[in-house]
C-alpha positions, 0 to 999 in steps of 0.5 A, a space after each residue: 384276039 391275036 397274040 404277036 408273041 410266043 411263050 419261050 423258055 427265056 420269057 418263062 424264066 423271066 416270069 419266074 424271076 418276077 414271081 420270085 422277086 415279088 415274094 422274096 426268099 419264101 418257098 414258092 409252089 407253082 402249079 403248072 401243066 406239062 408244057 415242054 417249056 415247063 419241063 425244060 432242064 434249064 427251067 428246072 435248074 432255074 426254079 431250084 435256084 429261085 426256091 420254086 417247087 413245080 407242081 404238075 397237073 395230071 395229064 389231060 383225061 377226057 373222062 374228067 372233063 364234063 364238056 367232053 360228054 356234051 360234045 360226044 
């Protein structure tokens, strides 16, 4: 599968607007990894305006991924 676009800060902000528009004024808790565009200052400010609370996943740890044992 080939993807002919990259996820950018602008595209991510547009996605946040779509999510927020779908639920109205309700508080949103959005579970995310620690990708750089998730932690961008403009993105964080936009989340505050939209009443979106980011919930970040823990950093990757190979000890917690069972497939790593198989590949070891």
